All heavy atoms as TSV, in Angstrom:
chain	resi	resn	atom	element	x	y	z
A	1	MET	N	N	19.069	94.707	-46.141
A	1	MET	CA	C	20.370	95.272	-45.875
A	1	MET	C	C	21.248	94.155	-45.304
A	1	MET	O	O	20.837	93.423	-44.425
A	1	MET	CB	C	20.214	96.421	-44.885
A	1	MET	CG	C	21.449	97.220	-44.700
A	1	MET	SD	S	21.277	98.690	-43.640
A	1	MET	CE	C	19.597	99.167	-43.774
A	2	ALA	N	N	22.430	94.044	-45.803
A	2	ALA	CA	C	23.341	92.985	-45.362
A	2	ALA	C	C	23.814	93.246	-43.931
A	2	ALA	O	O	24.155	94.358	-43.575
A	2	ALA	CB	C	24.537	92.904	-46.293
A	3	GLN	N	N	23.803	92.216	-43.135
A	3	GLN	CA	C	24.323	92.306	-41.772
A	3	GLN	C	C	25.758	91.784	-41.703
A	3	GLN	O	O	26.541	92.216	-40.874
A	3	GLN	CB	C	23.427	91.528	-40.816
A	3	GLN	CG	C	22.015	92.055	-40.758
A	3	GLN	CD	C	21.942	93.476	-40.250
A	3	GLN	OE1	O	22.598	93.837	-39.284
A	3	GLN	NE2	N	21.160	94.307	-40.914
A	4	SER	N	N	26.075	90.818	-42.568
A	4	SER	CA	C	27.426	90.274	-42.639
A	4	SER	C	C	27.586	89.555	-43.969
A	4	SER	O	O	26.601	89.214	-44.626
A	4	SER	CB	C	27.674	89.305	-41.478
A	4	SER	OG	O	26.832	88.180	-41.608
A	5	TRP	N	N	28.813	89.351	-44.360
A	5	TRP	CA	C	29.132	88.649	-45.591
A	5	TRP	C	C	30.565	88.155	-45.509
A	5	TRP	O	O	31.369	88.709	-44.771
A	5	TRP	CB	C	28.947	89.547	-46.811
A	5	TRP	CG	C	29.802	90.764	-46.780
A	5	TRP	CD1	C	31.083	90.883	-47.254
A	5	TRP	CD2	C	29.489	92.030	-46.209
A	5	TRP	NE1	N	31.580	92.138	-47.018
A	5	TRP	CE2	C	30.610	92.871	-46.372
A	5	TRP	CE3	C	28.354	92.548	-45.578
A	5	TRP	CZ2	C	30.640	94.176	-45.928
A	5	TRP	CZ3	C	28.410	93.856	-45.147
A	5	TRP	CH2	C	29.529	94.646	-45.330
A	6	PRO	N	N	30.898	87.113	-46.262
A	6	PRO	CA	C	32.288	86.633	-46.253
A	6	PRO	C	C	33.156	87.480	-47.183
A	6	PRO	O	O	32.672	88.065	-48.147
A	6	PRO	CB	C	32.160	85.201	-46.778
A	6	PRO	CG	C	30.950	85.244	-47.652
A	6	PRO	CD	C	30.016	86.240	-47.003
A	7	GLY	N	N	34.434	87.583	-46.886
A	7	GLY	CA	C	35.360	88.296	-47.765
A	7	GLY	C	C	35.324	89.800	-47.582
A	7	GLY	O	O	34.787	90.326	-46.614
A	8	GLU	N	N	35.879	90.501	-48.548
A	8	GLU	CA	C	35.949	91.962	-48.524
A	8	GLU	C	C	35.135	92.548	-49.675
A	8	GLU	O	O	35.132	91.987	-50.774
A	8	GLU	CB	C	37.411	92.413	-48.673
A	8	GLU	CG	C	38.299	92.055	-47.503
A	8	GLU	CD	C	37.903	92.793	-46.236
A	8	GLU	OE1	O	37.558	93.983	-46.328
A	8	GLU	OE2	O	37.910	92.160	-45.175
A	9	PRO	N	N	34.455	93.678	-49.460
A	9	PRO	CA	C	33.746	94.313	-50.569
A	9	PRO	C	C	34.742	94.737	-51.650
A	9	PRO	O	O	35.876	95.110	-51.346
A	9	PRO	CB	C	33.073	95.537	-49.949
A	9	PRO	CG	C	33.415	95.530	-48.514
A	9	PRO	CD	C	34.347	94.422	-48.227
A	10	HIS	N	N	34.322	94.662	-52.899
A	10	HIS	CA	C	35.183	95.103	-53.995
A	10	HIS	C	C	34.321	95.690	-55.114
A	10	HIS	O	O	33.135	95.402	-55.209
A	10	HIS	CB	C	36.039	93.952	-54.525
A	10	HIS	CG	C	35.248	92.891	-55.234
A	10	HIS	ND1	N	34.551	91.916	-54.553
A	10	HIS	CD2	C	35.028	92.669	-56.535
A	10	HIS	CE1	C	33.943	91.140	-55.416
A	10	HIS	NE2	N	34.209	91.576	-56.639
A	11	ASN	N	N	34.923	96.506	-55.921
A	11	ASN	CA	C	34.247	97.141	-57.045
A	11	ASN	C	C	34.208	96.150	-58.201
A	11	ASN	O	O	35.198	95.950	-58.888
A	11	ASN	CB	C	34.989	98.419	-57.440
A	11	ASN	CG	C	34.287	99.174	-58.553
A	11	ASN	OD1	O	33.228	98.781	-59.008
A	11	ASN	ND2	N	34.895	100.260	-58.984
A	12	ALA	N	N	33.050	95.526	-58.413
A	12	ALA	CA	C	32.908	94.526	-59.462
A	12	ALA	C	C	32.666	95.152	-60.835
A	12	ALA	O	O	32.664	94.448	-61.836
A	12	ALA	CB	C	31.764	93.575	-59.122
A	13	GLU	N	N	32.448	96.474	-60.888
A	13	GLU	CA	C	32.224	97.158	-62.158
A	13	GLU	C	C	33.106	98.404	-62.255
A	13	GLU	O	O	32.617	99.532	-62.293
A	13	GLU	CB	C	30.756	97.538	-62.299
A	13	GLU	CG	C	29.825	96.347	-62.350
A	13	GLU	CD	C	28.397	96.765	-62.597
A	13	GLU	OE1	O	27.712	97.089	-61.623
A	13	GLU	OE2	O	27.996	96.798	-63.777
A	14	PRO	N	N	34.428	98.223	-62.308
A	14	PRO	CA	C	35.317	99.393	-62.346
A	14	PRO	C	C	35.137	100.258	-63.592
A	14	PRO	O	O	35.487	101.432	-63.578
A	14	PRO	CB	C	36.716	98.779	-62.290
A	14	PRO	CG	C	36.542	97.376	-62.754
A	14	PRO	CD	C	35.154	96.974	-62.356
A	15	HIS	N	N	34.560	99.693	-64.643
A	15	HIS	CA	C	34.286	100.472	-65.850
A	15	HIS	C	C	33.116	101.440	-65.646
A	15	HIS	O	O	32.964	102.396	-66.397
A	15	HIS	CB	C	34.010	99.549	-67.035
A	15	HIS	CG	C	32.828	98.641	-66.828
A	15	HIS	ND1	N	32.893	97.530	-65.996
A	15	HIS	CD2	C	31.571	98.691	-67.307
A	15	HIS	CE1	C	31.707	96.938	-65.991
A	15	HIS	NE2	N	30.889	97.623	-66.777
A	16	ARG	N	N	32.296	101.210	-64.610
A	16	ARG	CA	C	31.150	102.075	-64.327
A	16	ARG	C	C	31.341	102.931	-63.081
A	16	ARG	O	O	30.761	104.006	-62.975
A	16	ARG	CB	C	29.890	101.232	-64.147
A	16	ARG	CG	C	29.426	100.561	-65.420
A	16	ARG	CD	C	28.146	99.822	-65.216
A	16	ARG	NE	N	27.068	100.770	-64.928
A	16	ARG	CZ	C	25.882	100.433	-64.473
A	16	ARG	NH1	N	25.607	99.173	-64.231
A	16	ARG	NH2	N	24.965	101.329	-64.238
A	17	TYR	N	N	32.093	102.421	-62.118
A	17	TYR	CA	C	32.204	103.093	-60.824
A	17	TYR	C	C	33.662	103.325	-60.468
A	17	TYR	O	O	34.508	102.461	-60.670
A	17	TYR	CB	C	31.538	102.247	-59.724
A	17	TYR	CG	C	30.108	101.908	-60.048
A	17	TYR	CD1	C	29.755	100.648	-60.527
A	17	TYR	CD2	C	29.115	102.855	-59.899
A	17	TYR	CE1	C	28.444	100.350	-60.846
A	17	TYR	CE2	C	27.803	102.563	-60.215
A	17	TYR	CZ	C	27.473	101.310	-60.683
A	17	TYR	OH	O	26.169	101.017	-60.996
A	18	ALA	N	N	33.939	104.481	-59.898
A	18	ALA	CA	C	35.317	104.837	-59.540
A	18	ALA	C	C	35.811	104.058	-58.325
A	18	ALA	O	O	37.006	103.847	-58.173
A	18	ALA	CB	C	35.424	106.336	-59.271
A	19	GLY	N	N	34.917	103.624	-57.460
A	19	GLY	CA	C	35.341	102.900	-56.268
A	19	GLY	C	C	34.207	102.738	-55.288
A	19	GLY	O	O	33.056	102.999	-55.602
A	20	LEU	N	N	34.554	102.306	-54.104
A	20	LEU	CA	C	33.585	102.088	-53.029
A	20	LEU	C	C	33.900	103.014	-51.869
A	20	LEU	O	O	35.064	103.261	-51.568
A	20	LEU	CB	C	33.657	100.646	-52.531
A	20	LEU	CG	C	33.378	99.553	-53.555
A	20	LEU	CD1	C	33.659	98.186	-52.937
A	20	LEU	CD2	C	31.947	99.620	-54.024
A	21	LEU	N	N	32.857	103.508	-51.230
A	21	LEU	CA	C	33.014	104.366	-50.056
A	21	LEU	C	C	32.038	103.921	-48.982
A	21	LEU	O	O	30.915	103.522	-49.278
A	21	LEU	CB	C	32.689	105.824	-50.390
A	21	LEU	CG	C	33.542	106.533	-51.413
A	21	LEU	CD1	C	32.920	107.876	-51.739
A	21	LEU	CD2	C	34.940	106.711	-50.886
A	22	TRP	N	N	32.458	104.001	-47.729
A	22	TRP	CA	C	31.549	103.827	-46.612
A	22	TRP	C	C	31.098	105.219	-46.210
A	22	TRP	O	O	31.917	106.066	-45.884
A	22	TRP	CB	C	32.237	103.139	-45.435
A	22	TRP	CG	C	32.602	101.718	-45.694
A	22	TRP	CD1	C	33.848	101.227	-45.914
A	22	TRP	CD2	C	31.717	100.599	-45.769
A	22	TRP	NE1	N	33.801	99.882	-46.119
A	22	TRP	CE2	C	32.493	99.460	-46.038
A	22	TRP	CE3	C	30.341	100.449	-45.642
A	22	TRP	CZ2	C	31.945	98.197	-46.176
A	22	TRP	CZ3	C	29.793	99.179	-45.778
A	22	TRP	CH2	C	30.596	98.076	-46.041
A	23	VAL	N	N	29.795	105.477	-46.284
A	23	VAL	CA	C	29.254	106.788	-45.932
A	23	VAL	C	C	28.039	106.608	-45.032
A	23	VAL	O	O	27.428	105.540	-44.985
A	23	VAL	CB	C	28.854	107.615	-47.179
A	23	VAL	CG1	C	30.050	107.862	-48.069
A	23	VAL	CG2	C	27.739	106.957	-47.957
A	24	SER	N	N	27.673	107.662	-44.347
A	24	SER	CA	C	26.473	107.664	-43.518
A	24	SER	C	C	25.250	107.792	-44.416
A	24	SER	O	O	25.179	108.714	-45.242
A	24	SER	CB	C	26.526	108.840	-42.548
A	24	SER	OG	O	25.258	109.044	-41.957
A	25	MET	N	N	24.287	106.891	-44.257
A	25	MET	CA	C	23.063	107.009	-45.050
A	25	MET	C	C	22.220	108.187	-44.583
A	25	MET	O	O	21.476	108.760	-45.365
A	25	MET	CB	C	22.242	105.716	-44.966
A	25	MET	CG	C	22.871	104.572	-45.710
A	25	MET	SD	S	21.780	103.147	-45.954
A	25	MET	CE	C	21.309	102.712	-44.296
A	26	GLU	N	N	22.345	108.565	-43.317
A	26	GLU	CA	C	21.570	109.683	-42.791
A	26	GLU	C	C	22.137	111.028	-43.239
A	26	GLU	O	O	21.423	111.999	-43.345
A	26	GLU	CB	C	21.510	109.626	-41.265
A	26	GLU	CG	C	20.706	108.463	-40.726
A	26	GLU	CD	C	21.509	107.157	-40.678
A	26	GLU	OE1	O	22.744	107.174	-40.917
A	26	GLU	OE2	O	20.894	106.116	-40.415
A	27	LYS	N	N	23.455	111.087	-43.476
A	27	LYS	CA	C	24.113	112.327	-43.915
A	27	LYS	C	C	25.093	111.990	-45.041
A	27	LYS	O	O	26.305	111.988	-44.843
A	27	LYS	CB	C	24.839	112.989	-42.755
A	27	LYS	CG	C	23.911	113.498	-41.687
A	27	LYS	CD	C	24.645	114.306	-40.660
A	27	LYS	CE	C	23.622	114.838	-39.664
A	27	LYS	NZ	N	24.142	115.918	-38.881
A	28	PRO	N	N	24.558	111.703	-46.242
A	28	PRO	CA	C	25.434	111.333	-47.353
A	28	PRO	C	C	26.250	112.526	-47.843
A	28	PRO	O	O	25.921	113.682	-47.558
A	28	PRO	CB	C	24.459	110.857	-48.432
A	28	PRO	CG	C	23.162	111.484	-48.090
A	28	PRO	CD	C	23.149	111.679	-46.601
A	29	PRO	N	N	27.316	112.284	-48.606
A	29	PRO	CA	C	28.134	113.366	-49.138
A	29	PRO	C	C	27.314	114.272	-50.069
A	29	PRO	O	O	26.328	113.833	-50.663
A	29	PRO	CB	C	29.246	112.667	-49.920
A	29	PRO	CG	C	29.058	111.218	-49.739
A	29	PRO	CD	C	27.809	110.975	-48.988
A	30	SER	N	N	27.725	115.505	-50.195
A	30	SER	CA	C	26.983	116.474	-51.004
A	30	SER	C	C	26.958	116.111	-52.488
A	30	SER	O	O	26.062	116.536	-53.207
A	30	SER	CB	C	27.565	117.877	-50.824
A	30	SER	OG	O	28.915	117.894	-51.247
A	31	ASP	N	N	27.930	115.330	-52.955
A	31	ASP	CA	C	27.963	114.964	-54.374
A	31	ASP	C	C	27.314	113.608	-54.655
A	31	ASP	O	O	27.491	113.029	-55.723
A	31	ASP	CB	C	29.387	114.984	-54.910
A	31	ASP	CG	C	30.307	113.988	-54.216
A	31	ASP	OD1	O	29.915	113.430	-53.177
A	31	ASP	OD2	O	31.426	113.777	-54.707
A	32	CYS	N	N	26.515	113.120	-53.720
A	32	CYS	CA	C	25.845	111.830	-53.870
A	32	CYS	C	C	24.806	111.915	-54.993
A	32	CYS	O	O	24.052	112.890	-55.088
A	32	CYS	CB	C	25.167	111.477	-52.545
A	32	CYS	SG	S	24.810	109.743	-52.361
A	33	ARG	N	N	24.758	110.891	-55.831
A	33	ARG	CA	C	23.833	110.879	-56.961
A	33	ARG	C	C	22.387	110.737	-56.484
A	33	ARG	O	O	22.127	110.111	-55.453
A	33	ARG	CB	C	24.185	109.748	-57.905
A	33	ARG	CG	C	25.624	109.840	-58.354
A	33	ARG	CD	C	25.927	109.676	-59.750
A	33	ARG	NE	N	24.871	109.283	-60.618
A	33	ARG	CZ	C	24.846	109.628	-61.874
A	33	ARG	NH1	N	25.798	110.360	-62.377
A	33	ARG	NH2	N	23.878	109.233	-62.656
A	34	PRO	N	N	21.424	111.306	-57.241
A	34	PRO	CA	C	20.015	111.239	-56.839
A	34	PRO	C	C	19.503	109.816	-56.615
A	34	PRO	O	O	18.754	109.572	-55.676
A	34	PRO	CB	C	19.281	111.917	-58.000
A	34	PRO	CG	C	20.295	112.860	-58.570
A	34	PRO	CD	C	21.618	112.147	-58.429
A	35	ALA	N	N	19.888	108.869	-57.461
A	35	ALA	CA	C	19.425	107.489	-57.285
A	35	ALA	C	C	19.924	106.911	-55.962
A	35	ALA	O	O	19.194	106.199	-55.265
A	35	ALA	CB	C	19.892	106.616	-58.450
A	36	THR	N	N	21.146	107.235	-55.603
A	36	THR	CA	C	21.707	106.748	-54.348
A	36	THR	C	C	20.994	107.404	-53.169
A	36	THR	O	O	20.687	106.736	-52.174
A	36	THR	CB	C	23.215	107.006	-54.296
A	36	THR	OG1	O	23.823	106.391	-55.435
A	36	THR	CG2	C	23.841	106.452	-53.035
A	37	LEU	N	N	20.692	108.687	-53.273
A	37	LEU	CA	C	19.940	109.372	-52.214
A	37	LEU	C	C	18.570	108.741	-52.022
A	37	LEU	O	O	18.113	108.565	-50.887
A	37	LEU	CB	C	19.795	110.857	-52.534
A	37	LEU	CG	C	21.072	111.683	-52.497
A	37	LEU	CD1	C	20.801	113.099	-52.984
A	37	LEU	CD2	C	21.657	111.696	-51.102
A	38	ASP	N	N	17.891	108.381	-53.119
A	38	ASP	CA	C	16.589	107.719	-53.026
A	38	ASP	C	C	16.706	106.397	-52.274
A	38	ASP	O	O	15.875	106.071	-51.435
A	38	ASP	CB	C	16.017	107.446	-54.422
A	38	ASP	CG	C	15.480	108.682	-55.107
A	38	ASP	OD1	O	15.271	109.706	-54.428
A	38	ASP	OD2	O	15.267	108.609	-56.335
A	39	ILE	N	N	17.739	105.632	-52.588
A	39	ILE	CA	C	17.942	104.343	-51.930
A	39	ILE	C	C	18.216	104.545	-50.447
A	39	ILE	O	O	17.637	103.863	-49.595
A	39	ILE	CB	C	19.082	103.564	-52.608
A	39	ILE	CG1	C	18.653	103.151	-54.017
A	39	ILE	CG2	C	19.487	102.355	-51.774
A	39	ILE	CD1	C	19.793	102.677	-54.891
A	40	PHE	N	N	19.084	105.493	-50.113
A	40	PHE	CA	C	19.386	105.769	-48.709
A	40	PHE	C	C	18.131	106.178	-47.951
A	40	PHE	O	O	17.894	105.720	-46.837
A	40	PHE	CB	C	20.437	106.869	-48.587
A	40	PHE	CG	C	21.845	106.438	-48.905
A	40	PHE	CD1	C	22.854	107.368	-48.893
A	40	PHE	CD2	C	22.167	105.128	-49.209
A	40	PHE	CE1	C	24.168	107.010	-49.173
A	40	PHE	CE2	C	23.469	104.751	-49.495
A	40	PHE	CZ	C	24.469	105.695	-49.473
A	41	GLN	N	N	17.318	107.057	-48.548
A	41	GLN	CA	C	16.109	107.511	-47.874
A	41	GLN	C	C	15.150	106.346	-47.647
A	41	GLN	O	O	14.563	106.207	-46.573
A	41	GLN	CB	C	15.419	108.608	-48.666
A	41	GLN	CG	C	14.174	109.124	-47.967
A	41	GLN	CD	C	13.478	110.215	-48.735
A	41	GLN	OE1	O	13.764	110.452	-49.906
A	41	GLN	NE2	N	12.568	110.893	-48.077
A	42	THR	N	N	15.007	105.489	-48.646
A	42	THR	CA	C	14.119	104.336	-48.503
A	42	THR	C	C	14.619	103.395	-47.420
A	42	THR	O	O	13.837	102.881	-46.618
A	42	THR	CB	C	13.986	103.587	-49.846
A	42	THR	OG1	O	13.413	104.484	-50.808
A	42	THR	CG2	C	13.108	102.360	-49.720
A	43	LEU	N	N	15.929	103.174	-47.363
A	43	LEU	CA	C	16.481	102.263	-46.359
A	43	LEU	C	C	16.392	102.825	-44.947
A	43	LEU	O	O	16.237	102.075	-43.987
A	43	LEU	CB	C	17.940	101.936	-46.686
A	43	LEU	CG	C	18.164	101.041	-47.906
A	43	LEU	CD1	C	19.644	100.966	-48.242
A	43	LEU	CD2	C	17.588	99.664	-47.662
A	44	THR	N	N	16.514	104.142	-44.797
A	44	THR	CA	C	16.521	104.713	-43.454
A	44	THR	C	C	15.138	105.029	-42.919
A	44	THR	O	O	14.866	104.805	-41.747
A	44	THR	CB	C	17.390	105.989	-43.382
A	44	THR	OG1	O	16.927	106.927	-44.346
A	44	THR	CG2	C	18.840	105.662	-43.641
A	45	ASP	N	N	14.227	105.549	-43.761
A	45	ASP	CA	C	12.915	105.916	-43.209
A	45	ASP	C	C	11.780	105.730	-44.203
A	45	ASP	O	O	10.697	106.249	-43.983
A	45	ASP	CB	C	12.924	107.352	-42.696
A	45	ASP	CG	C	13.340	108.365	-43.738
A	45	ASP	OD1	O	13.210	108.087	-44.939
A	45	ASP	OD2	O	13.802	109.442	-43.348
A	46	GLY	N	N	12.010	105.007	-45.256
A	46	GLY	CA	C	10.974	104.810	-46.260
A	46	GLY	C	C	10.198	103.533	-46.058
A	46	GLY	O	O	10.348	102.848	-45.041
A	47	PRO	N	N	9.365	103.206	-47.028
A	47	PRO	CA	C	8.603	101.954	-46.947
A	47	PRO	C	C	9.529	100.746	-47.103
A	47	PRO	O	O	10.684	100.888	-47.499
A	47	PRO	CB	C	7.645	102.060	-48.144
A	47	PRO	CG	C	8.341	102.973	-49.095
A	47	PRO	CD	C	9.134	103.937	-48.250
A	48	SER	N	N	9.005	99.566	-46.787
A	48	SER	CA	C	9.830	98.366	-46.891
A	48	SER	C	C	10.099	97.977	-48.345
A	48	SER	O	O	10.966	97.167	-48.615
A	48	SER	CB	C	9.161	97.203	-46.154
A	48	SER	OG	O	7.894	96.956	-46.732
A	49	TYR	N	N	9.358	98.541	-49.275
A	49	TYR	CA	C	9.643	98.351	-50.691
A	49	TYR	C	C	9.249	99.612	-51.444
A	49	TYR	O	O	8.444	100.412	-50.970
A	49	TYR	CB	C	8.886	97.137	-51.257
A	49	TYR	CG	C	7.397	97.351	-51.312
A	49	TYR	CD1	C	6.804	97.850	-52.471
A	49	TYR	CD2	C	6.582	97.066	-50.235
A	49	TYR	CE1	C	5.439	98.067	-52.525
A	49	TYR	CE2	C	5.231	97.269	-50.278
A	49	TYR	CZ	C	4.656	97.772	-51.441
A	49	TYR	OH	O	3.312	97.984	-51.495
A	50	ARG	N	N	9.824	99.796	-52.619
A	50	ARG	CA	C	9.520	100.983	-53.408
A	50	ARG	C	C	9.896	100.714	-54.849
A	50	ARG	O	O	10.964	100.184	-55.135
A	50	ARG	CB	C	10.308	102.171	-52.881
A	50	ARG	CG	C	10.023	103.458	-53.599
A	50	ARG	CD	C	10.755	104.576	-52.921
A	50	ARG	NE	N	10.645	105.782	-53.701
A	50	ARG	CZ	C	11.343	106.864	-53.498
A	50	ARG	NH1	N	12.228	106.872	-52.532
A	50	ARG	NH2	N	11.188	107.915	-54.244
A	51	ALA	N	N	9.044	101.086	-55.770
A	51	ALA	CA	C	9.340	100.956	-57.189
A	51	ALA	C	C	9.969	102.257	-57.666
A	51	ALA	O	O	9.405	103.330	-57.483
A	51	ALA	CB	C	8.070	100.662	-57.975
A	52	LEU	N	N	11.160	102.161	-58.223
A	52	LEU	CA	C	11.837	103.329	-58.766
A	52	LEU	C	C	11.865	103.203	-60.286
A	52	LEU	O	O	12.360	102.221	-60.815
A	52	LEU	CB	C	13.274	103.437	-58.237
A	52	LEU	CG	C	13.424	103.618	-56.740
A	52	LEU	CD1	C	14.895	103.580	-56.349
A	52	LEU	CD2	C	12.786	104.916	-56.298
A	53	ASN	N	N	11.320	104.164	-60.975
A	53	ASN	CA	C	11.311	104.152	-62.425
A	53	ASN	C	C	12.319	105.189	-62.897
A	53	ASN	O	O	12.094	106.376	-62.790
A	53	ASN	CB	C	9.906	104.466	-62.945
A	53	ASN	CG	C	9.807	104.281	-64.439
A	53	ASN	OD1	O	10.737	103.786	-65.070
A	53	ASN	ND2	N	8.692	104.671	-64.993
A	54	ARG	N	N	13.453	104.724	-63.401
A	54	ARG	CA	C	14.529	105.619	-63.788
A	54	ARG	C	C	14.880	105.429	-65.244
A	54	ARG	O	O	14.809	104.337	-65.784
A	54	ARG	CB	C	15.782	105.335	-62.960
A	54	ARG	CG	C	15.563	105.545	-61.509
A	54	ARG	CD	C	16.809	106.127	-60.911
A	54	ARG	NE	N	16.589	106.476	-59.548
A	54	ARG	CZ	C	16.120	107.642	-59.137
A	54	ARG	NH1	N	15.845	108.570	-59.986
A	54	ARG	NH2	N	15.963	107.876	-57.869
A	55	ASN	N	N	15.331	106.496	-65.868
A	55	ASN	CA	C	15.858	106.424	-67.221
A	55	ASN	C	C	17.276	105.902	-67.134
A	55	ASN	O	O	18.129	106.525	-66.527
A	55	ASN	CB	C	15.828	107.814	-67.857
A	55	ASN	CG	C	16.335	107.799	-69.272
A	55	ASN	OD1	O	16.542	106.739	-69.851
A	55	ASN	ND2	N	16.529	108.967	-69.823
A	56	ASN	N	N	17.546	104.749	-67.705
A	56	ASN	CA	C	18.870	104.146	-67.636
A	56	ASN	C	C	19.771	104.761	-68.708
A	56	ASN	O	O	19.667	104.416	-69.882
A	56	ASN	CB	C	18.786	102.636	-67.814
A	56	ASN	CG	C	20.120	101.969	-67.625
A	56	ASN	OD1	O	21.120	102.625	-67.330
A	56	ASN	ND2	N	20.154	100.669	-67.785
A	57	THR	N	N	20.627	105.680	-68.297
A	57	THR	CA	C	21.516	106.345	-69.240
A	57	THR	C	C	22.885	105.722	-69.270
A	57	THR	O	O	23.761	106.159	-70.009
A	57	THR	CB	C	21.650	107.841	-68.899
A	57	THR	OG1	O	22.186	107.954	-67.579
A	57	THR	CG2	C	20.296	108.542	-68.982
A	58	GLY	N	N	23.113	104.708	-68.446
A	58	GLY	CA	C	24.409	104.056	-68.419
A	58	GLY	C	C	25.458	104.831	-67.649
A	58	GLY	O	O	26.631	104.488	-67.677
A	59	GLY	N	N	25.056	105.877	-66.948
A	59	GLY	CA	C	25.990	106.676	-66.169
A	59	GLY	C	C	26.367	105.989	-64.873
A	59	GLY	O	O	25.872	104.920	-64.555
A	60	THR	N	N	27.234	106.616	-64.135
A	60	THR	CA	C	27.666	106.047	-62.857
A	60	THR	C	C	26.734	106.498	-61.764
A	60	THR	O	O	26.106	107.539	-61.850
A	60	THR	CB	C	29.100	106.478	-62.515
A	60	THR	OG1	O	29.156	107.897	-62.475
A	60	THR	CG2	C	30.091	105.922	-63.517
A	61	LEU	N	N	26.645	105.693	-60.726
A	61	LEU	CA	C	25.842	106.041	-59.547
A	61	LEU	C	C	26.706	106.590	-58.464
A	61	LEU	O	O	27.834	106.318	-58.335
A	61	LEU	CB	C	25.100	104.804	-59.027
A	61	LEU	CG	C	24.009	104.278	-59.921
A	61	LEU	CD1	C	23.410	103.013	-59.308
A	61	LEU	CD2	C	22.918	105.281	-60.109
């Protein structure tokens, strides 16, 4: 998990994602995608690594 970085965060894939949001990983928004929920859970209380096998449909996260 990044502690600091230079510059400002930006949406590098606007064709895939509508934008960027700062949200609580412990209480994500109700419309959060399943893949994002998996990542949040792993970062907050999961193992230090995890293999996720997902069907890549090209959709947005």
